[in-house]
Residue, then its C-alpha position, 0 to 999 in steps of 0.5 A: m021095281r018088280q025086278v028089283f024085288q025078285m033080285f032081292l028074294i033070289d039073293m036072300k035065298m042064295s045067301m041062306k043056302s051057302f055056308m059063308g052066307g049063314y056064317i056071316i049072319i051067325v058070327p055077329i050075334l056071337a060077337l055081341l054075346i061075347l061082348r055082352g059077357f064082358l059088360p060090368s054088372v051091378e055086382s062089380t061095385s066095390a061092396n057086395i053084401a049077402v044077408v039072411t032076411s028070414g028065420p032066427n038068423a035074420v038081419e034087422a030091417g034097419l041094418v039092411e036099409e043101412l047097407e043098401s044105402f051104399a052097397h049092392v045087397s042080395t038076400y037069402e032065406n037061411v044060412e045054408s043058402l048064404e054059405q052056398k053063395l060064398r063058396g066061390a072065389g070073389s069079393t061078396e061078404g055074408l052077414y047073418r045074426d047068431p041067435t045063440t050069442g045075440q051077435y052078428v057074424s060077418v063072413l068073407e067070400r073065399s079070397l087068395e088075399s089075406n084080410r087085414a081089416f074089418s069087413v064092410g059088414a062088420r063096420v056097418v054093424r058097429q056103426y048101427t049098434l052104436g047109433k042105437i045105444r047112443p043116438g047122439t054119438g057121431r059116426i065112427t065109420r063113414f063111406e063115401y063114393g063118387v067120381p074123381v074130379e079128373l074122371s068127371n067128364r067121362t061117360k058112365t057107359s062101359p068102354v066095353a060097350t062104347t068101343g066094342g060097339a063101334i068096332f062091331l059096326v065096322f065089322l058089320v060094314i065089312a060083313s055087309g060088303f062081303i055078302i054083296g061080293m059073295g053074291i056077285v061071285n056066286d052068280k059068276e060061277d053059276g052063270t046067272d050073270r050071263a042069263i041076266r044079260v038077256s033078261p028084262v033085268s037091267k044092271a041097275d036092278y041087279f045091283i040094287g037088288k043085291s044091295i038090299y039084303p046086306f043093307m037089311v042085315i046092317l040095319f037089323y044088327t045095329i038095333i040088336g047091338l044097341l039092345l045087347l050092349k045096353l046102348l039104347h040111351v044113346n042117340v039112335l037117330m045118329t047111330y042109324t045115320v052113321a050106319i046108313i052112310s057107312y053102307s056106301l063103303s060096304l057097296l064099294f067093298g062088295l063091288l070090288v070083291g065081286a069084280i076081282a074074284s072069279n070064285e068063292n075061294e078067291a073072294i074069301g081070300l080077297a075079302k080077308m086081305l082087304a079087311t086086314v088092311s082096313m082093320l090095321s087103320l082101326l088098330g092104329g086109331t085105337l092105339l096111336p096117340d092123338r098127335w099120330q092119328w093123322v097116319v090113319w085118316w086115309s081109311p073110311l073105317y077109322w072115321i066110322f069108328d071115331i064118330m060111332e065111339e063119340v055117339f056111344t059116349d054121348t059126346a057127338a054133335w050133329g055138326t061133328l057127325a055131318w063133317k065126319s060123314a062127309v069125310i067118310l063119303g068123300l074118301t069112299a067116292t075117291y077110292f071108287l073113282l080110282l078103282k072104277k075102271r077095274i070094277v067096271r071091267g070085272l063086272s061087265 
């Protein structure tokens, strides 16, 4: 056990010292930040209204409550700060009261399209004023919102998070395998592998120690991905179950790169080639119609992506996860048996 821990520490230090090791650690967080930037925010709703709530231009509290019942309302202290918000291009409306005329003024944010209808703010003011003057009068403006029947079975989570999160986990699987492979190749170049042969460290200790650091990377970035992509509401246990099972593919990927490549450049080239072939299956899985999905069933990455997307859309069941995980392990084991002689020869 002590030898395994020592190999883990050595492997982590060597990974941190190399450029590619640092690159593999930094890139996932950058990818997550980019994905997060595309997540829809509250202001992406159909109605966004900015109102003045203090001073002589303040909008009545009752009218603000009426607006908040269906729109996202942001408040400002004066007209100047409101105008600052409306100077950019977008769909936000501004609303304030003109004390001179005693009327409300509705301002639209600068837009490339011409406006041929009353603003949402103007229609709400009309309805609110009519209700005060004639309480018994029916509504002349009605706002309805909801999900169409044909879309009622879809998840509320953004596809950027669900699909992007599934692709991110696939990327982690490949990146973790690359860390393992690069560690083995670096040991070949430095002669560390020959020194280990005459040391008390067994081959099992060596490879277990090499696999701990990448395993920690995939576990760490899985929870970071859930946090940044706002997916903490999903079944975290299912997510980690798939991540742990998927690591078997990382081990195969890393051993294959470490066995075939003799230097860092060869390892990078081989990793790119394997990743490209593997990602083609992922591309086919996202673009091909359902009746053609069988074309990419040969790839474990396709099944990882498929089950992770189900987990992130809250449609996965433990039974489905079990048999798809079995497919992932079965395909990985099959490829290992086919490549076993080449891997053993390259690592011996």
